[in-house]
DSSP file (Angstrom, degrees, kcal/mol; ACC not computed):
  #  RESIDUE AA STRUCTURE BP1 BP2  ACC     N-H-->O    O-->H-N    N-H-->O    O-->H-N    TCO  KAPPA ALPHA  PHI   PSI    X-CA   Y-CA   Z-CA
    1    1 A X     >        0   0    0      0, 0.0     4,-1.9     0, 0.0     5,-0.1   0.000 360.0 360.0 360.0 -41.6  -13.2   12.2  -18.3
    2    2 A X  H  >  +     0   0    0      1,-0.2     4,-2.6     2,-0.2     5,-0.2   0.890 360.0  53.4 -64.1 -39.1  -14.4   12.4  -14.7
    3    3 A X  H  > S+     0   0    0      2,-0.2     4,-2.5     1,-0.2    -1,-0.2   0.867 105.4  53.9 -65.3 -36.1  -17.4   10.2  -15.4
    4    4 A X  H  > S+     0   0    0      2,-0.2     4,-1.1     1,-0.2    -1,-0.2   0.934 111.3  45.9 -62.8 -44.8  -15.1    7.5  -16.9
    5    5 A X  H  <>S+     0   0    0     -4,-1.9     5,-1.6     1,-0.2     3,-0.4   0.913 113.2  49.3 -63.9 -42.9  -13.0    7.5  -13.7
    6    6 A X  H ><5S+     0   0    0     -4,-2.6     3,-1.5     1,-0.2    -1,-0.2   0.892 107.1  55.1 -63.9 -38.7  -16.1    7.4  -11.5
    7    7 A X  H 3<5S+     0   0    0     -4,-2.5    -1,-0.2     1,-0.3    -2,-0.2   0.778 105.3  53.4 -66.1 -26.0  -17.6    4.6  -13.5
    8    8 A X  T 3<5S-     0   0    0     -4,-1.1    -1,-0.3    -3,-0.4    -2,-0.2   0.429 110.5-123.4 -86.1  -0.4  -14.4    2.5  -12.9
    9    9 A X  T < 5 +     0   0    0     -3,-1.5     2,-0.3    -4,-0.2    -3,-0.2   0.901  55.5 158.5  56.6  44.5  -14.7    3.1   -9.1
   10   10 A X      < -     0   0    0     -5,-1.6     2,-0.4     3,-0.0    -1,-0.2  -0.751  23.9-164.4 -98.8 147.1  -11.3    4.7   -8.9
   11   11 A X        +     0   0    0     -2,-0.3     3,-0.1     1,-0.1    -5,-0.0  -0.989  67.9  15.6-131.4 139.7  -10.2    7.0   -6.1
   12   12 A X  S    S+     0   0    0     -2,-0.4     2,-0.4     1,-0.2    -1,-0.1   0.818  88.7 136.6  72.7  30.9   -7.2    9.3   -6.0
   13   13 A X        -     0   0    0     -3,-0.1     2,-0.5     2,-0.0    -1,-0.2  -0.923  38.6-160.1-116.2 135.8   -6.6    9.2   -9.8
   14   14 A X        -     0   0    0     -2,-0.4     2,-0.4    -3,-0.1    -3,-0.0  -0.951   7.1-166.6-113.0 131.8   -5.9   12.1  -12.0
   15   15 A X        +     0   0    0     -2,-0.5     2,-0.4     2,-0.0    24,-0.1  -0.969   8.2 176.9-119.8 132.9   -6.5   11.9  -15.7
   16   16 A X        -     0   0    0     -2,-0.4     2,-0.4   -15,-0.0    -2,-0.0  -0.979  10.3-163.5-132.0 147.8   -5.1   14.4  -18.3
   17   17 A X        -     0   0    0     -2,-0.4     2,-0.5     2,-0.0    18,-0.1  -0.998   4.2-159.2-130.0 133.6   -5.3   14.5  -22.0
   18   18 A X        -     0   0    0     -2,-0.4     2,-0.5    17,-0.0    -2,-0.0  -0.964  11.8-170.5-111.6 124.8   -3.2   16.6  -24.3
   19   19 A X        -     0   0    0     -2,-0.5     2,-0.5     2,-0.0    -2,-0.0  -0.966  10.5-153.9-119.5 125.1   -4.6   17.1  -27.8
   20   20 A X        -     0   0    0     -2,-0.5     2,-0.3     2,-0.0    -2,-0.0  -0.846  29.6-114.9 -94.9 129.4   -2.6   18.7  -30.5
   21   21 A X        -     0   0    0     -2,-0.5     4,-0.1     1,-0.1    -1,-0.0  -0.466  30.7-175.7 -67.8 123.6   -4.8   20.5  -33.1
   22   22 A X        -     0   0    0      2,-0.3    -1,-0.1    -2,-0.3     3,-0.1   0.168  56.8 -90.7-107.8  17.1   -4.4   18.7  -36.4
   23   23 A X  S    S+     0   0    0      1,-0.2     2,-0.6     0, 0.0    -2,-0.1   0.380  96.5 109.9  93.1  -5.5   -6.5   21.0  -38.5
   24   24 A X        -     0   0    0      2,-0.0     2,-0.6     0, 0.0    -2,-0.3  -0.917  61.6-142.1-109.8 124.1   -9.8   19.1  -38.0
   25   25 A X        -     0   0    0     -2,-0.6    -4,-0.0     1,-0.2     5,-0.0  -0.724  16.1-175.3 -84.3 123.3  -12.5   20.7  -35.8
   26   26 A X     >  -     0   0    0     -2,-0.6     4,-0.9     1,-0.1    -1,-0.2   0.707  26.9-141.6 -91.1 -21.9  -14.2   18.1  -33.7
   27   27 A X  H  >  -     0   0    0      3,-0.2     4,-2.3     2,-0.2     5,-0.2  -0.071  39.7 -63.7  76.7 171.6  -16.8   20.2  -32.1
   28   28 A X  H  > S+     0   0    0      1,-0.2     4,-2.2     2,-0.2    -1,-0.2   0.923 136.7  46.2 -61.4 -46.8  -18.0   19.9  -28.5
   29   29 A X  H  > S+     0   0    0      1,-0.2     4,-2.2     2,-0.2    -1,-0.2   0.888 112.6  50.3 -64.8 -39.3  -19.4   16.4  -29.0
   30   30 A X  H  X S+     0   0    0     -4,-0.9     4,-2.5     2,-0.2    -1,-0.2   0.877 109.7  50.6 -67.1 -37.8  -16.3   15.2  -30.8
   31   31 A X  H  X S+     0   0    0     -4,-2.3     4,-2.9     2,-0.2     5,-0.3   0.918 109.6  50.7 -64.8 -43.1  -14.0   16.5  -28.2
   32   32 A X  H  X S+     0   0    0     -4,-2.2     4,-2.6     1,-0.2     5,-0.2   0.935 113.1  45.9 -60.5 -46.0  -16.0   14.8  -25.4
   33   33 A X  H  X S+     0   0    0     -4,-2.2     4,-2.5     2,-0.2    -2,-0.2   0.907 113.7  49.1 -63.6 -41.9  -15.8   11.5  -27.4
   34   34 A X  H  X S+     0   0    0     -4,-2.5     4,-2.0     2,-0.2    -2,-0.2   0.929 114.9  43.2 -64.8 -45.5  -12.1   11.9  -28.1
   35   35 A X  H  X S+     0   0    0     -4,-2.9     4,-2.1     2,-0.2     5,-0.2   0.917 114.9  49.6 -67.1 -43.2  -11.2   12.7  -24.5
   36   36 A X  H  X S+     0   0    0     -4,-2.6     4,-2.5    -5,-0.3    -2,-0.2   0.917 112.2  48.0 -61.6 -44.0  -13.5   10.0  -23.1
   37   37 A X  H  X S+     0   0    0     -4,-2.5     4,-2.6    -5,-0.2     5,-0.2   0.878 108.3  54.9 -65.9 -37.0  -12.0    7.4  -25.4
   38   38 A X  H  X S+     0   0    0     -4,-2.0     4,-1.9    -5,-0.2    -1,-0.2   0.924 112.3  42.6 -62.1 -44.3   -8.5    8.4  -24.5
   39   39 A X  H  X S+     0   0    0     -4,-2.1     4,-2.3     2,-0.2    -2,-0.2   0.912 113.7  51.8 -68.7 -42.4   -9.1    7.9  -20.8
   40   40 A X  H  X S+     0   0    0     -4,-2.5     4,-1.2     1,-0.2    -2,-0.2   0.906 110.9  47.9 -61.5 -42.1  -11.0    4.6  -21.4
   41   41 A X  H  X S+     0   0    0     -4,-2.6     4,-0.9     1,-0.2    -1,-0.2   0.889 111.1  50.8 -66.3 -39.6   -8.1    3.3  -23.5
   42   42 A X  H >X S+     0   0    0     -4,-1.9     4,-0.9    -5,-0.2     3,-0.6   0.891 108.2  52.7 -64.6 -38.7   -5.5    4.3  -20.9
   43   43 A X  H 3< S+     0   0    0     -4,-2.3    -1,-0.2     1,-0.2    -2,-0.2   0.773  98.7  65.1 -69.8 -25.2   -7.5    2.5  -18.2
   44   44 A X  H 3< S+     0   0    0     -4,-1.2    -1,-0.2     1,-0.2    -2,-0.2   0.855 114.6  29.5 -64.5 -33.4   -7.6   -0.7  -20.2
   45   45 A X  H << S+     0   0    0     -4,-0.9    -1,-0.2    -3,-0.6    -2,-0.2   0.470  96.0 112.4-105.5  -3.8   -3.8   -1.1  -19.9
   46   46 A X     <  -     0   0    0     -4,-0.9     2,-0.6    -5,-0.1    -3,-0.0  -0.449  69.4-122.5 -73.6 141.9   -3.3    0.7  -16.6
   47   47 A X        -     0   0    0     -2,-0.1     2,-0.6     2,-0.0    -1,-0.1  -0.746  26.5-153.5 -82.6 122.9   -2.2   -1.4  -13.6
   48   48 A X        -     0   0    0     -2,-0.6     2,-0.5    -5,-0.1   -38,-0.0  -0.878   9.5-168.9-104.0 124.3   -4.7   -0.9  -10.8
   49   49 A X        -     0   0    0     -2,-0.6     2,-0.1     0, 0.0    -2,-0.0  -0.951  20.7-127.9-114.3 122.1   -3.5   -1.4   -7.2
   50   50 A X        -     0   0    0     -2,-0.5     2,-0.3     1,-0.1    -2,-0.0  -0.402  25.9-115.5 -68.4 144.3   -6.0   -1.6   -4.4
   51   51 A X        -     0   0    0     -2,-0.1     2,-0.4     2,-0.0    -1,-0.1  -0.616  31.5-167.1 -78.2 136.4   -5.5    0.7   -1.5
   52   52 A X        -     0   0    0     -2,-0.3     2,-0.5    45,-0.0    44,-0.0  -0.992  20.8-127.9-126.8 131.7   -4.7   -1.0    1.8
   53   53 A X        -     0   0    0     -2,-0.4    44,-3.1     1,-0.0    45,-0.3  -0.663  30.6-151.5 -77.3 125.8   -4.7    0.7    5.2
   54   54 A X  E     -A   96   0A   0     -2,-0.5     2,-0.4    42,-0.3    42,-0.2  -0.713   6.0-152.4-100.3 149.4   -1.4    0.0    6.9
   55   55 A X  E     -A   95   0A   0     40,-2.7    40,-1.7    -2,-0.3     2,-0.5  -0.971  11.1-139.3-119.5 137.1   -0.8   -0.2   10.6
   56   56 A X  E     -A   94   0A   0     -2,-0.4     2,-0.3    38,-0.2    38,-0.2  -0.831  24.9-177.2 -97.0 130.0    2.5    0.6   12.2
   57   57 A X  E     -A   93   0A   0     36,-3.4    36,-2.5    -2,-0.5     2,-0.3  -0.859   8.7-167.7-123.4 158.0    3.7   -1.7   15.0
   58   58 A X  E     +AB  92 118A   0     60,-0.7    60,-2.7    -2,-0.3     2,-0.3  -0.997   8.0 173.2-144.4 147.3    6.6   -1.8   17.3
   59   59 A X  E     -AB  91 117A   0     32,-2.1    32,-2.5    -2,-0.3     2,-0.4  -0.991  24.4-136.1-150.6 157.7    8.1   -4.3   19.7
   60   60 A X  E     +AB  90 116A   0     56,-2.7    56,-2.3    -2,-0.3     2,-0.3  -0.960  31.7 169.7-115.1 134.2   11.1   -4.9   21.9
   61   61 A X  E     -A   89   0A   0     28,-2.5    28,-3.2    -2,-0.4    54,-0.1  -0.951  37.7 -97.1-140.4 156.8   12.6   -8.3   21.9
   62   62 A X    >   -     0   0    0     52,-0.5     3,-1.8    -2,-0.3     4,-0.5  -0.386  42.3-109.5 -67.6 156.1   15.8  -10.1   23.2
   63   63 A X  G >  S+     0   0    0     24,-0.3     3,-1.2     1,-0.3     4,-0.5   0.821 116.0  65.9 -56.3 -32.6   18.6  -10.4   20.7
   64   64 A X  G 3  S+     0   0    0      1,-0.3     4,-0.3     2,-0.1    -1,-0.3   0.714 102.8  46.8 -65.9 -19.6   18.0  -14.2   20.6
   65   65 A X  G <> S+     0   0    0     -3,-1.8     4,-2.5     1,-0.1    -1,-0.3   0.475  85.7  91.8 -99.4  -3.6   14.6  -13.6   18.9
   66   66 A X  H <> S+     0   0    0     -3,-1.2     4,-2.7    -4,-0.5     5,-0.2   0.921  86.2  48.1 -61.2 -46.0   15.6  -11.0   16.3
   67   67 A X  H  > S+     0   0    0     -4,-0.5     4,-2.2     1,-0.2    -1,-0.2   0.924 112.9  48.6 -60.3 -45.6   16.3  -13.6   13.6
   68   68 A X  H  > S+     0   0    0     -4,-0.3     4,-2.3     1,-0.2    -1,-0.2   0.920 113.0  47.7 -60.0 -45.4   13.0  -15.3   14.1
   69   69 A X  H  X S+     0   0    0     -4,-2.5     4,-2.6     1,-0.2    -2,-0.2   0.909 110.3  51.1 -66.5 -42.0   11.1  -12.1   14.1
   70   70 A X  H  X S+     0   0    0     -4,-2.7     4,-2.3    -5,-0.2    -1,-0.2   0.906 111.4  48.7 -61.7 -40.8   12.8  -10.8   10.9
   71   71 A X  H  X S+     0   0    0     -4,-2.2     4,-2.4    -5,-0.2    -1,-0.2   0.911 112.0  49.0 -63.8 -41.8   12.0  -14.1    9.1
   72   72 A X  H  X S+     0   0    0     -4,-2.3     4,-1.5     2,-0.2     6,-0.2   0.894 111.2  49.4 -66.6 -39.9    8.4  -13.9   10.3
   73   73 A X  H  X>S+     0   0    0     -4,-2.6     5,-2.0     2,-0.2     4,-0.7   0.915 111.8  49.0 -64.2 -42.5    8.1  -10.3    9.1
   74   74 A X  H ><5S+     0   0    0     -4,-2.3     3,-0.8     1,-0.2    -2,-0.2   0.912 111.6  48.4 -64.1 -42.6    9.5  -11.1    5.7
   75   75 A X  H 3<5S+     0   0    0     -4,-2.4    -1,-0.2     1,-0.2    -2,-0.2   0.770 111.4  50.6 -71.4 -24.0    7.2  -14.1    5.2
   76   76 A X  H 3<5S-     0   0    0     -4,-1.5    -1,-0.2    -5,-0.2    -2,-0.2   0.541 113.6-114.9 -90.2  -6.5    4.1  -12.0    6.2
   77   77 A X  T <<5 +     0   0    0     -3,-0.8    -3,-0.2    -4,-0.7    -2,-0.1   0.623  61.1 153.9  84.7  12.3    4.9   -9.2    3.8
   78   78 A X      < -     0   0    0     -5,-2.0     2,-0.6    -6,-0.2    -1,-0.2  -0.417  41.9-128.6 -72.6 151.5    5.5   -6.6    6.6
   79   79 A X  E     -C   94   0A   0     15,-3.1    15,-2.2    -2,-0.1     2,-0.5  -0.910  15.5-135.1-105.0 120.7    7.8   -3.7    5.8
   80   80 A X  E     +C   93   0A   0     -2,-0.6    13,-0.3    13,-0.2     3,-0.1  -0.622  24.7 177.9 -75.7 123.7   10.6   -3.1    8.3
   81   81 A X  E     -     0   0A   0     11,-3.1     2,-0.3    -2,-0.5    12,-0.2   0.836  59.4 -14.0 -95.3 -41.5   10.7    0.6    9.1
   82   82 A X  E     -C   92   0A   0     10,-1.9    10,-2.7     2,-0.0     2,-0.4  -0.992  47.3-155.2-164.1 154.2   13.5    0.8   11.7
   83   83 A X  E     -C   91   0A   0     -2,-0.3     2,-0.4     8,-0.2     8,-0.2  -0.999   8.0-170.3-135.0 135.7   15.6   -1.2   14.1
   84   84 A X  E     -C   90   0A   0      6,-2.5     6,-2.9    -2,-0.4     2,-0.7  -0.983   9.4-155.4-129.6 120.3   17.3    0.1   17.3
   85   85 A X  E     +C   89   0A   0     -2,-0.4     4,-0.2     4,-0.2     2,-0.1  -0.851  41.1 120.9-100.2 112.7   19.8   -2.1   19.1
   86   86 A X  S    S-     0   0    0      2,-2.1     3,-0.0    -2,-0.7    -1,-0.0  -0.242  88.8 -36.0-133.8-132.5   20.2   -1.3   22.8
   87   87 A X  S    S+     0   0    0     -2,-0.1     2,-0.3   -25,-0.0   -24,-0.3   0.855 140.1  19.0 -67.3 -31.0   19.6   -3.6   25.8
   88   88 A X  S    S-     0   0    0    -26,-0.1    -2,-2.1    -4,-0.1     2,-0.6  -0.853  94.4-105.5-123.9 165.6   16.8   -5.1   23.8
   89   89 A X  E     -AC  61  85A   0    -28,-3.2   -28,-2.5    -2,-0.3     2,-0.6  -0.836  31.0-158.9 -93.2 125.6   16.2   -4.9   20.0
   90   90 A X  E     -AC  60  84A   0     -6,-2.9    -6,-2.5    -2,-0.6     2,-0.4  -0.926  10.7-173.4-107.3 123.3   13.4   -2.5   19.1
   91   91 A X  E     -AC  59  83A   0    -32,-2.5   -32,-2.1    -2,-0.6     2,-0.4  -0.931   9.4-165.7-117.3 139.8   11.8   -3.1   15.7
   92   92 A X  E     +AC  58  82A   0    -10,-2.7   -11,-3.1    -2,-0.4   -10,-1.9  -0.990  22.3 155.4-122.3 132.7    9.2   -0.9   14.0
   93   93 A X  E     -AC  57  80A   0    -36,-2.5   -36,-3.4    -2,-0.4     2,-0.3  -0.957  27.4-141.0-151.0 165.0    7.3   -2.3   11.0
   94   94 A X  E     +AC  56  79A   0    -15,-2.2   -15,-3.1    -2,-0.3     2,-0.3  -0.969  21.4 160.7-133.8 151.2    4.1   -1.8    9.1
   95   95 A X  E     -A   55   0A   0    -40,-1.7   -40,-2.7    -2,-0.3     5,-0.1  -0.964  51.4 -61.9-156.9 165.5    1.7   -4.2    7.4
   96   96 A X  E >   -A   54   0A   0     -2,-0.3     3,-2.0   -42,-0.2     4,-0.4  -0.256  46.3-124.8 -56.5 139.5   -1.9   -4.2    6.2
   97   97 A X  G >  S+     0   0    0    -44,-3.1     3,-1.1     1,-0.3     4,-0.4   0.818 107.9  62.1 -55.2 -34.9   -4.4   -3.7    9.0
   98   98 A X  G 3  S+     0   0    0    -45,-0.3    -1,-0.3     1,-0.2     4,-0.3   0.671 105.0  47.3 -68.7 -16.2   -6.3   -6.9    8.2
   99   99 A X  G <> S+     0   0    0     -3,-2.0     4,-2.0     1,-0.1    -1,-0.2   0.431  85.4  91.4-104.5  -0.8   -3.2   -9.0    8.9
  100  100 A X  H <> S+     0   0    0     -3,-1.1     4,-2.7    -4,-0.4     5,-0.2   0.929  84.4  49.4 -63.6 -48.4   -2.1   -7.5   12.2
  101  101 A X  H  > S+     0   0    0     -4,-0.4     4,-2.0     1,-0.2    -1,-0.2   0.914 112.9  46.8 -61.3 -44.1   -4.0   -9.8   14.6
  102  102 A X  H  > S+     0   0    0     -4,-0.3     4,-2.4     2,-0.2    -1,-0.2   0.905 113.5  48.5 -65.5 -41.2   -2.8  -13.0   12.9
  103  103 A X  H  X S+     0   0    0     -4,-2.0     4,-2.9     2,-0.2     5,-0.3   0.922 110.3  50.8 -65.7 -43.3    0.8  -11.7   12.9
  104  104 A X  H  X S+     0   0    0     -4,-2.7     4,-2.4     1,-0.2    -1,-0.2   0.899 111.4  49.1 -60.6 -39.7    0.7  -10.7   16.5
  105  105 A X  H  X S+     0   0    0     -4,-2.0     4,-2.2    -5,-0.2    -2,-0.2   0.941 113.2  45.8 -65.0 -47.5   -0.6  -14.1   17.4
  106  106 A X  H  X S+     0   0    0     -4,-2.4     4,-2.5     1,-0.2     5,-0.2   0.927 115.3  46.5 -61.2 -45.8    2.1  -16.0   15.4
  107  107 A X  H  X S+     0   0    0     -4,-2.9     4,-2.4     1,-0.2    -1,-0.2   0.902 110.9  53.0 -65.3 -40.3    4.8  -13.8   16.8
  108  108 A X  H  X>S+     0   0    0     -4,-2.4     5,-1.0    -5,-0.3     4,-0.6   0.901 111.4  45.9 -61.0 -41.2    3.5  -14.2   20.4
  109  109 A X  H ><5S+     0   0    0     -4,-2.2     3,-0.6     1,-0.2    -2,-0.2   0.917 115.8  45.2 -68.1 -43.1    3.5  -18.0   20.1
  110  110 A X  H 3<5S+     0   0    0     -4,-2.5    -2,-0.2     1,-0.2    -1,-0.2   0.819 112.1  52.6 -69.9 -30.3    7.0  -18.1   18.5
  111  111 A X  H ><5S-     0   0    0     -4,-2.4     3,-1.8    -5,-0.2    -1,-0.2   0.554  94.3-142.3 -85.2  -7.8    8.4  -15.7   21.1
  112  112 A X  T <<5S-     0   0    0     -4,-0.6    -3,-0.1    -3,-0.6    -4,-0.1   0.876  74.8 -44.1  48.4  45.9    7.1  -17.6   24.1
  113  113 A X  T 3 <S+     0   0    0     -5,-1.0    -1,-0.3     1,-0.1    -4,-0.1   0.507 115.2 112.1  83.2   3.6    6.3  -14.4   26.0
  114  114 A X    <   +     0   0    0     -3,-1.8     2,-0.5    -6,-0.2   -52,-0.5   0.404  51.1  95.9 -90.4   3.2    9.5  -12.6   25.0
  115  115 A X        -     0   0    0     -7,-0.2     2,-0.6   -54,-0.1   -54,-0.2  -0.828  53.6-168.2 -98.2 127.5    7.8  -10.0   22.8
  116  116 A X  E     -B   60   0A   0    -56,-2.3   -56,-2.7    -2,-0.5     2,-0.2  -0.936  14.3-146.6-116.7 108.1    7.0   -6.6   24.4
  117  117 A X  E     -B   59   0A   0     -2,-0.6     2,-0.3   -58,-0.2   -58,-0.3  -0.494  14.4-161.5 -75.7 140.7    4.7   -4.6   22.2
  118  118 A X  E     -B   58   0A   0    -60,-2.7   -60,-0.7    -2,-0.2     2,-0.1  -0.880  28.3 -94.3-121.7 154.6    5.1   -0.8   22.3
  119  119 A X        -     0   0    0     -2,-0.3     2,-0.1   -62,-0.1   -62,-0.1  -0.421  46.9-112.2 -66.1 137.4    2.8    2.0   21.2
  120  120 A X              0   0    0    -64,-0.2    -1,-0.1     1,-0.1   -63,-0.1  -0.402 360.0 360.0 -72.9 150.1    3.4    3.1   17.7
  121  121 A X              0   0    0     -2,-0.1    -1,-0.1   -64,-0.1    -2,-0.1   0.408 360.0 360.0 -98.8 360.0    4.8    6.6   17.2
């Protein structure tokens, strides 16, 4: 079973098989084939999701830029983690590491210098 998972280049996956004895002795080789086939069949229909390293970002913006920033985050696929409304609006969000530079550039251009990036917590 482990070899089937390794051959598929999967990471962080657990495979279990439950076999109810039906009166037929399969022997060691038969058990290996049965278990291997069970995992292989499950992997054929399993949804595989690639792992993406996420980066958490935070920024402070004037209230007038909040709508623009929320729209930009939604269109980029970022996940909003938290919002704090005080003298400025502080937003915390995460997105795939590979998209951070492009998003920061777009937001910086749209914000005309009104975006203040803060260290993530």
